[in-house]
C-alpha positions in Angstrom: 142.8 79.2 102.6 145.0 82.5 103.3 145.4 83.6 106.4 143.7 86.0 107.7 141.9 86.1 111.4 144.0 85.6 114.1 142.9 82.7 115.2 144.4 81.8 111.6 147.1 82.2 112.4 147.8 80.4 115.7 146.3 77.3 113.9 149.3 77.7 111.1 151.6 78.4 113.6 150.5 75.1 115.4 150.4 73.0 112.4 153.9 74.9 111.6 154.8 72.9 114.6 153.6 69.9 113.7 155.0 70.0 110.6 158.5 70.6 112.5 157.3 68.0 115.0 157.2 65.0 111.7 160.0 66.5 110.7 161.9 65.9 113.7 160.4 62.2 114.2 161.8 61.7 111.0 165.5 62.8 112.1 165.3 61.0 115.3 164.5 57.6 113.5 167.2 57.9 111.1 169.7 58.4 113.5 168.5 55.3 115.0 169.2 53.6 111.9 172.0 54.9 111.6 173.0 54.2 115.4 171.6 50.5 115.5 172.9 49.4 112.2 176.0 50.7 111.7 177.5 51.6 114.9 175.6 49.0 117.1 175.4 52.0 120.3 171.2 51.5 120.0 169.7 55.5 121.6 167.3 54.2 125.0 165.2 57.5 124.1 164.6 57.7 120.7 161.6 56.1 120.5 160.2 58.0 123.1 161.0 61.2 122.5 158.7 59.7 119.2 156.6 58.8 120.9 155.4 62.5 122.2 156.4 63.8 118.8 153.3 61.7 117.9 151.7 62.3 120.3 151.9 66.4 119.6 151.3 66.1 116.1 147.3 65.0 116.1 147.1 67.9 119.0 148.4 70.3 117.2 148.1 69.2 113.6 143.7 68.3 114.0 142.6 72.3 114.1 144.3 72.8 111.1 143.4 69.6 109.7 139.6 70.5 110.3 139.4 74.0 108.6 141.2 72.6 105.9 138.5 69.5 105.8 140.2 67.2 105.5 139.3 65.3 108.2 137.2 62.1 107.5 133.6 62.0 105.9 131.5 59.9 103.7 131.7 61.6 100.7 128.7 59.4 99.3 126.6 61.1 101.2 127.9 64.1 101.5 128.2 65.1 98.4 124.8 63.5 97.4 122.1 66.0 99.8 123.0 69.5 98.4 124.2 72.6 100.2 121.9 73.2 101.9 121.3 69.9 103.1 125.1 69.6 103.8 124.9 72.6 105.9 122.4 70.8 108.1 124.4 68.1 108.3 127.3 70.6 109.5 125.3 72.1 112.2 124.9 69.2 113.4 127.8 67.8 113.8 129.9 70.8 114.6 127.2 70.9 118.2 128.4 68.1 118.7 132.1 68.8 118.2 132.4 72.2 119.8 130.5 70.1 123.5 132.4 67.2 123.1 135.9 69.2 122.4 135.1 71.7 125.3 134.0 68.8 127.9 137.5 67.0 126.9 139.2 70.6 127.6 137.4 71.2 130.3 138.6 67.5 132.2 142.2 68.0 130.3 142.3 70.7 132.2 141.2 69.5 135.3 143.5 66.8 135.3 146.4 69.4 134.6 146.0 71.3 137.3 145.4 67.7 140.1 148.9 66.4 138.2 150.4 69.7 138.6 149.6 69.6 142.4 150.6 66.7 142.5 153.4 66.0 141.1 152.6 63.7 138.7 155.4 62.8 136.3 155.6 60.2 133.7 158.6 58.2 133.8 159.8 56.1 131.9 163.8 56.4 129.6 162.8 60.3 130.8 161.0 61.9 133.3 158.6 64.6 131.8 155.7 66.4 134.7 152.1 64.7 133.3 150.2 68.2 132.8 152.7 69.3 130.3 151.0 66.8 127.8 147.8 67.5 129.5 148.0 70.8 129.2 148.5 70.1 125.9 145.3 67.9 125.5 143.4 71.2 126.6 144.8 73.2 124.2 144.4 71.1 121.0 140.6 70.4 122.2 140.3 74.1 122.9 141.3 75.2 119.6 139.1 72.0 118.0 136.2 73.6 120.1 136.4 77.0 118.9 137.3 76.0 115.0 134.0 73.8 115.1 132.1 77.4 116.8 133.7 79.0 113.4 131.8 76.2 111.2 128.8 75.8 113.0 128.7 80.3 112.3 129.5 78.8 108.3 126.8 76.7 108.2 124.3 78.5 109.7 124.9 81.6 107.2 124.4 79.1 104.4 121.1 78.2 105.6 120.0 81.8 106.0 120.9 82.6 102.8 123.9 84.6 103.1 126.6 83.2 101.5 
């Protein structure tokens, strides 16, 4: 899909960040392997940073994946119900997706604010304020909800015969 709207550019930027995080993960793991096996100096931070990168990949990449139709579906069902049937199924799944993502976004925001106010920190090798992670979750779900909304209107236009 070509870059069109500002929303598309945001989603593509998020996917780019997810790609950078994936490259970073590969580089960090390669670095850890070299340090551990060639220099006998394993690093304490590498696994934790890779965990955080994988977390980011999931939430930054999911809206792009949804836009591109890369999420799991049951091809044998979807492929045999025709365009109108797919549009009806799409409307139903988009409504569910909008509500689930909106609820998760809301609760992530509320929890992020509570964690920010109380100063909760995730303490492992690194100490990072927990609200940062919750804001990534909230932003990811917001973008997913908006993408589900776009697909909802696209499916409605198919049902109305405008496509």
